[in-house]
C-alpha positions in Angstrom: 26.0 8.7 -31.9 25.6 11.8 -29.6 22.4 12.1 -28.0 22.4 15.4 -29.7 22.5 13.9 -33.3 20.1 10.9 -32.5 17.2 12.6 -32.6 18.0 13.5 -36.5 18.1 10.2 -37.7 15.2 8.7 -36.1 11.7 8.6 -37.8 9.3 11.1 -36.1 7.5 9.8 -33.4 3.7 10.3 -32.5 2.8 12.3 -29.5 2.5 10.2 -26.1 -1.2 11.0 -25.9 -2.1 10.2 -29.3 -0.4 6.8 -28.9 -2.3 6.2 -26.0 -5.7 7.1 -27.5 -4.6 4.6 -30.4 -4.0 1.7 -27.9 -7.5 2.6 -26.3 -9.2 2.6 -29.4 -7.7 -0.8 -30.4 -8.4 -2.4 -27.2 -12.2 -1.9 -28.2 -11.8 -3.5 -31.8 -12.6 -7.3 -31.3 -11.4 -8.3 -34.6 -7.8 -7.2 -33.6 -7.9 -10.2 -31.0 -6.8 -13.8 -32.3 -9.0 -16.7 -31.7 -7.1 -18.3 -28.9 -7.3 -14.8 -27.1 -10.9 -14.6 -27.6 -11.5 -17.9 -26.3 -9.4 -17.3 -23.3 -11.0 -13.6 -22.4 -14.3 -15.9 -22.0 -12.6 -18.0 -19.6 -11.3 -15.1 -17.5 -14.9 -13.6 -17.8 -16.3 -17.0 -16.4 -13.6 -17.0 -13.5 -14.1 -13.4 -12.3 -18.0 -14.3 -12.3 -17.2 -17.6 -10.1 -15.0 -15.2 -7.9 -17.9 -12.7 -7.2 -20.2 -15.7 -6.5 -17.8 -17.2 -4.3 -17.3 -13.7 -2.2 -21.2 -13.8 -1.9 -21.4 -17.1 -0.6 -18.8 -16.1 1.9 -20.7 -13.1 2.9 -23.7 -15.4 3.8 -21.3 -17.8 5.7 -19.9 -14.7 7.9 -23.3 -13.7 8.5 -24.6 -17.3 9.4 -21.4 -17.5 11.7 -22.6 -14.2 13.5 -26.1 -15.5 14.2 -24.5 -18.8 15.6 -22.4 -17.2 17.7 -25.3 -15.3 19.2 -27.2 -18.5 19.7 -24.4 -20.3 21.7 -24.3 -16.7 23.9 -27.7 -16.9 24.6 -27.6 -20.6 25.4 -24.8 -20.3 27.8 -26.3 -17.5 29.4 -29.3 -19.3 29.9 -27.8 -22.4 31.3 -25.2 -20.1 33.6 -22.2 -21.7 31.9 -18.9 -20.3 30.4 -19.6 -17.1 32.5 -16.3 -15.6 31.6 -16.2 -16.5 28.2 -19.7 -16.5 27.0 -18.5 -17.1 23.3 -16.8 -20.4 24.2 -17.2 -23.3 21.8 -18.6 -20.8 18.9 -15.2 -20.8 17.2 -14.7 -24.4 17.1 -17.9 -25.2 15.7 -17.5 -22.4 13.2 -14.3 -24.0 12.0 -15.7 -27.6 11.9 -18.6 -26.5 9.8 -16.0 -25.0 7.5 -14.0 -28.0 7.4 -10.9 -26.1 8.7 -8.7 -25.9 12.0 -10.0 -23.8 14.9 -6.6 -21.6 15.1 -7.6 -17.9 14.0 -11.4 -18.5 14.2 -11.9 -16.4 17.4 -10.8 -13.6 15.5 -12.5 -14.2 12.6 -16.1 -14.1 14.6 -15.0 -10.6 16.1 -14.7 -9.4 12.3 -18.3 -11.2 11.9 -19.3 -9.3 14.7 -18.1 -5.7 13.5 -19.2 -6.4 10.0 -22.8 -7.1 11.3 -23.2 -4.5 13.9 -21.2 -1.5 12.8 -20.1 -1.5 9.3 -23.4 -2.0 7.3 -22.2 -0.6 4.3 -19.1 -2.6 4.0 -21.4 -5.8 4.8 -23.6 -4.6 1.8 -20.5 -4.6 -0.4 -19.2 -7.9 0.5 -22.7 -9.4 0.0 -22.9 -8.2 -3.3 -19.2 -9.7 -4.2 -17.3 -6.8 -4.5 -14.7 -7.8 -1.6 -13.4 -11.1 -1.4 -13.3 -12.6 2.1 -9.5 -12.3 2.4 -9.9 -8.5 1.7 -12.9 -7.8 3.7 -10.8 -9.4 6.7 -8.0 -7.2 5.9 -10.5 -4.3 6.5 -12.2 -5.3 9.5 -9.1 -6.8 11.7 -7.4 -3.2 12.3 -10.9 -1.8 13.0 -10.9 -4.1 16.1 -8.3 -1.3 18.0 -10.9 1.4 17.7 -14.2 1.8 19.2 -17.8 0.9 17.5 -18.2 4.6 16.8 -15.3 5.0 15.1 -16.1 1.8 12.9 -19.1 3.4 12.0 -17.3 6.8 10.9 -15.1 4.5 9.0 -18.0 2.6 7.3 -19.4 6.3 6.4 -16.0 7.4 4.7 -16.2 4.4 2.8 -19.7 4.8 1.7 -18.4 8.3 0.5 -15.3 7.0 -1.0 -16.5 3.8 -2.7 -13.5 3.3 -4.7 -11.0 3.7 -1.7 -9.9 -0.1 -1.8 -10.3 -0.6 -5.9 -7.6 -3.0 -6.9 -5.9 -3.3 -3.9 -4.1 -6.3 -2.4 -4.9 -7.5 1.2 -1.8 -5.8 2.5 -2.4 -2.4 1.1 -5.9 -2.4 2.3 -4.7 -3.4 5.8 -2.2 -0.3 5.5 -5.2 2.3 4.4 -7.2 1.1 7.6 -4.3 1.0 9.9 -3.7 4.6 8.5 -7.6 5.4 10.0 -7.0 3.7 13.0 -3.9 5.5 14.1 -5.7 8.7 14.2 -7.5 7.7 17.2 -5.1 5.2 18.7 -1.8 6.5 18.0 -0.6 6.8 21.7 -1.3 3.3 22.5 0.2 2.0 19.3 3.6 4.2 19.7 3.6 2.8 23.3 3.2 -0.6 22.0 5.9 -0.4 19.5 8.2 1.4 22.0 7.7 -1.9 24.1 7.9 -4.2 21.6 11.6 -2.7 21.0 12.5 -3.8 24.3 11.7 -7.5 23.3 14.0 -7.9 20.4 15.6 -11.3 20.1 17.0 -13.6 17.6 16.8 -17.3 17.9 18.8 -19.9 15.8 17.6 -23.4 15.9 18.6 -26.6 13.8 16.4 -27.4 10.7 16.7 -29.7 8.2 20.3 -29.7 6.7 20.3 -26.4 7.6 20.1 -23.6 10.5 17.0 -21.2 10.9 17.1 -17.9 12.0 14.0 -16.3 13.6 13.8 -13.0 15.5 12.4 -9.7 16.2 14.1 -6.3 15.4 13.5 -2.6 16.5 11.6 -1.0 13.7 14.3 1.5 12.8 17.4 -1.0 12.7 15.1 -3.9 11.4 13.9 -1.9 8.5 17.4 -0.4 7.9 19.0 -3.8 8.0 16.1 -5.1 5.2 16.7 -2.2 2.9 20.4 -2.3 3.0 20.3 -5.9 2.0 18.0 -5.4 -0.7 19.9 -2.6 -2.2 23.2 -4.4 -1.6 21.8 -7.5 -3.6 20.5 -5.5 -6.1 23.8 -3.9 -6.8 26.0 -6.8 -6.6 23.7 -8.6 -8.7 24.0 -5.7 -11.4 27.6 -6.4 -11.2 27.2 -9.9 -12.5 27.3 -11.9 -9.3 26.2 -15.3 -10.5 24.3 -15.8 -6.9 20.8 -15.2 -6.5 19.6 -12.1 -4.6 18.2 -14.3 -1.7 21.9 -16.4 -1.8 23.4 -12.8 -1.5 21.2 -11.5 1.3 22.0 -14.6 3.4 26.0 -14.5 2.9 25.6 -10.7 3.8 23.9 -11.2 6.8 26.1 -14.2 8.1 29.3 -11.8 7.1 27.7 -9.2 9.5 26.8 -11.7 12.1 30.5 -13.1 12.3 31.9 -9.9 12.1 31.9 -9.4 15.7 30.6 -6.2 17.7 31.6 -2.9 15.8 31.6 0.1 17.4 29.2 1.6 14.5 26.9 -0.7 13.0 28.0 -0.4 9.2 24.0 -0.1 7.9 23.2 2.4 4.9 19.9 3.7 6.0 18.0 5.2 3.1 14.6 5.2 4.3 11.9 7.7 3.1 9.6 9.1 5.8 6.6 11.1 4.4 4.7 13.4 6.8 2.9 16.6 7.1 4.3 19.9 8.5 1.8 19.9 10.9 2.7 16.5 12.4 6.4 17.3 12.5 6.3 20.8 13.8 2.8 21.2 15.5 2.1 17.8 17.2 -0.7 17.0 14.5 -2.0 13.2 14.8 -1.7 12.5 11.2 0.3 9.4 10.8 3.6 9.1 8.8 4.6 6.4 6.3 7.7 4.9 6.6 9.4 3.6 3.3 9.7 -0.1 3.6 7.6 -0.6 6.7 4.0 1.3 6.5 2.6 3.8 8.4 3.6 4.6 12.1 2.1 6.9 14.8 3.1 10.6 14.6 4.8 10.7 17.8 7.1 7.7 16.8 7.8 9.6 13.8 8.9 12.7 15.5 11.2 10.5 17.9 12.9 9.3 14.8 13.6 12.4 13.1 14.7 14.0 17.0 16.9 10.9 17.4 16.1 10.4 21.1 12.7 8.6 22.4 10.0 10.7 24.1 8.2 9.2 27.0 4.7 10.5 27.0 4.7 11.5 31.0 7.7 13.6 30.4 7.9 17.3 30.3 9.4 19.2 27.5 12.4 19.8 29.4 13.0 16.3 30.3 12.4 15.4 26.7 15.3 17.5 25.3 17.5 16.0 28.3 16.5 12.8 27.1 19.2 10.2 25.7 18.7 7.5 22.9 18.7 3.9 23.3 22.0 2.3 23.1 21.0 0.5 19.7 20.1 3.8 17.9 23.5 5.4 19.2 25.4 2.8 17.9 23.4 2.6 14.4 25.6 4.6 11.7 23.2 6.4 9.7 24.2 7.7 6.2 21.1 9.9 5.4 20.0 10.3 1.7 17.5 13.3 1.4 15.5 13.4 -1.6 13.0 16.4 -1.7 9.3 15.2 -2.4 6.8 17.7 -3.6 3.2 17.5 -2.8 0.3 19.6 -4.9 -0.2 22.5 -2.5 -3.4 21.6 -0.3 -3.6 18.1 -1.8 -2.2 14.9 -0.8 -0.2 13.9 -4.0 3.5 13.6 -4.7 4.3 15.3 -7.6 7.6 16.5 -9.6 10.7 14.8 -11.1 11.4 13.8 -14.8 14.1 12.6 -17.3 14.9 12.5 -21.0 16.9 9.6 -20.9 15.4 6.2 -21.5 16.7 4.5 -18.6 15.1 6.0 -15.5 17.6 7.8 -13.2 18.1 7.0 -9.7 16.5 9.4 -7.8 13.4 9.1 -10.2 13.3 5.7 -9.6 13.5 6.5 -5.7 10.5 8.8 -6.3 8.1 6.6 -8.0 9.0 3.8 -5.7 8.0 6.0 -2.6 5.0 7.0 -4.4 3.7 3.5 -5.5 4.9 1.9 -2.4 3.6 -1.5 -3.6 3.6 -3.2 -7.2 1.2 -1.3 -9.0 -0.4 -4.5 -11.1 -4.2 -4.8 -9.5 -4.4 -6.8 -6.4 -0.4 -7.4 -6.3 0.8 -6.6 -2.8 4.6 -7.6 -4.3 7.6 -5.6 -3.1 8.7 -2.9 -6.0 11.7 -4.6 -7.7 11.5 -2.6 -10.8 10.8 0.5 -12.4 9.3 0.6 -16.0 7.2 2.8 -18.5 3.6 2.3 -18.1 3.7 2.8 -22.3 6.6 1.3 -23.5 9.4 3.5 -24.8 9.5 2.1 -28.3 6.1 3.1 -28.6 6.5 6.7 -27.8 6.3 6.6 -23.9 8.2 9.1 -22.2 10.6 8.8 -19.4 9.1 10.7 -16.6 7.1 10.1 -13.5 3.8 10.2 -14.9 4.5 7.1 -17.5 6.7 5.3 -14.6 5.5 2.8 -12.4 6.7 0.3 -10.1 6.5 -3.6 -10.2 7.4 -6.9 -8.9 9.7 -8.8 -11.1 7.0 -11.3 -12.2 4.5 -8.6 -13.1 6.8 -6.6 -15.0 7.5 -9.4 -17.2 3.9 -10.5 -17.7 3.0 -6.8 -18.9 5.3 -7.8 -21.8 2.6 -10.3 -22.9 1.1 -10.1 -26.3 -2.1 -8.1 -26.2 -1.3 -6.6 -22.8 -2.0 -3.1 -23.0 -1.3 -0.2 -20.2 -1.8 3.4 -20.3 -2.0 6.3 -17.9 -5.5 7.4 -17.4 -4.7 10.3 -14.7 -1.7 12.2 -13.7 -3.2 12.9 -10.4 -3.9 11.1 -8.7 -1.5 8.7 -10.7 -3.9 6.1 -12.5 -3.2 3.4 -14.8 -5.7 1.4 -16.9 -4.6 -2.1 -17.2 -5.9 -4.5 -20.1 -4.3 -8.3 -19.6 -5.5 -9.1 -23.6 -9.1 -9.9 -22.2 -12.7 -8.2 -22.2 -11.6 -6.7 -18.7 -10.3 -3.7 -17.9 -8.7 -2.7 -14.5 -7.6 0.4 -12.7 -4.7 1.0 -10.6 -4.1 4.3 -8.5 -1.2 5.3 -6.5 -1.9 5.4 -3.0 -2.4 8.9 -1.5 0.9 10.5 -0.1 -0.9 11.2 3.2 -4.3 10.3 4.3 -6.5 7.2 3.3 -8.5 8.4 0.2 -7.7 10.7 -2.5 -9.8 14.0 -2.4 -12.1 13.9 -5.6 -11.9 17.6 -6.3 -8.7 18.8 -4.2 -8.7 22.4 -3.2 -5.4 23.7 -4.3 -3.9 26.6 -2.6 -3.3 28.2 -6.3 -5.6 27.1 -8.9 -4.5 26.0 -12.0 -5.2 28.0 -15.5 -7.8 25.4 -16.7 -9.7 25.4 -13.5 -9.8 29.3 -13.5 -11.0 28.9 -17.1 -13.7 26.6 -15.9 -14.6 28.7 -13.2 -14.9 31.9 -15.5 -17.2 29.8 -18.1 -19.5 28.7 -14.9 -20.0 32.1 -13.7 -20.6 33.5 -17.2 -23.3 30.9 -17.9 -24.9 31.8 -14.6 -25.0 35.0 -15.2 -26.6 34.6 -18.4 -29.2 32.1 -17.3 -30.1 34.6 -14.4 -33.3 36.8 -14.9 -32.7 40.3 -15.5 -33.9 42.8 -13.4 
C-alpha cells in the first residue's frame, strides 16, 4: 500500500498534544496504577529520600574535612614543620577517617576549600541534598583552573540559574562548568592541548590471555577514529554482522594497525563543530563544542577550521604562512556539512522534521548533536539510538520536537509498563519523564552555546504570540493609567 493511500485506511488519530494531555492526566490518577506499581513507587520515594540524606551527610563531611585541614595547617605553622607543604598529612588523615585509600584526597580537599570559601550558594544547595557528592565534585574540579573571583562569579550565575544542572550526570555537569572556565583560561588550555598533541603515544603490553592497548591521540585524529569505529560498527551490525559492536571495533582497529603506513589515513571524519559567528570571524572567546569530544578553546576550533596550527606568539603574516602538522597533513577527511539553525539571538538549535516513522539520517544527526548525551535524567551514556518521545503508535510525530537521543539500555527501559514521557517545551527542548512512580523528572537539552539557557531569550524578530502578549500588556497599562 502506498504512503498516499495508507492514511485513508487508518482510523483517525488524536492530535499529538491532545494525546500528551491525556497522558499527563493519566499520570495523576492513582487508581490507574497496579498494586505492585504503587508498592514499588513507595520504595522509590524512600530511596530518593535516603539519597538526599546521604548528600546532606556528605556535605557535613566536606565541611569537617575543610576544618580539619585548617587545623593541620595551623599546627604545621606553629611547629615550623612541612614549610614547603603546610597541608601535608591532611589528605591521608581524611582518607583514613573515611576508610578509603588516600589517592585523590588532595584534590578532594582543594574542592572542599573552594566550596567553603568561594561558592557559598553551591555549599548551601549541597547541604540541602540537592547535589550528590559526585555531582558537586564534578562542579568544583574544573573551577580549580580559575581564580577565586571567577569562582564567586560562577556561584552568582548558578544562584540566578538554579536549574542549570537539573537532571544532569557528572560528565554533563563537568562539561557545563568547563564551558565557563574556557572563557577565562582558553589561551592556557589551548596551549596545553597543543602540547598534549606532541605527547601522543601507544603502548601495548601483555595481559591475561590477551594484549592490552593503551595510548593518547591528538584531539582531531582521536575523535575522528572514535567516531569512525562507532559508525562502521553500527553500519556492519545493521547489515547482520553476528559480532558484537565492541568486537567489530576491535577487528577494525587491528586491521588498520596491520595495514602498514598508508599515504592517507582512511578515516571518515564526520565531526560536528558548533561555534558562534563571532568566535569564528571576530576572535571572540566563546568556546566551541566538538561532537564526540566536548568543549574546546575557541582558538583551537579556529585552527581546526583553518587546517593549520596558530602559535599564540605569531603575527598574522606568520599565521598565514604556517604549515600543518604531519598527522594533520596525512589525515584524509571527508567532510559532511549539515546546516544547523539557531533561533535569532538565542542559544538553541532549531529546524528539521520528517513525516516518516523512521527518523532520516540527517534528522538523527541533528538530534544527536542537540542532545549530546542520553536524555534520561542523570545518565551520561553516549547516544546510540534516536527514538520518539511519545511513541509513534500513540500519535507521536516524527520530528525534532518529538525526538530524543538515548543509550541502548535507557531506550529499552522507557518501554516498561507505566513509563510515560511527554514533551513539555519545544525551546529549550524539555521532556517530562515519569518512570511509573510518584516522581516526575525533567530533562532539558543543553544550550547549543553558552552554559545556561536564557529564561526569556531576546529574539531579533519576535514571534506573533510574543507581539500579542506585548500588545495586551500595553493595553492593560494604558487602561490602568490615571487620566489627564
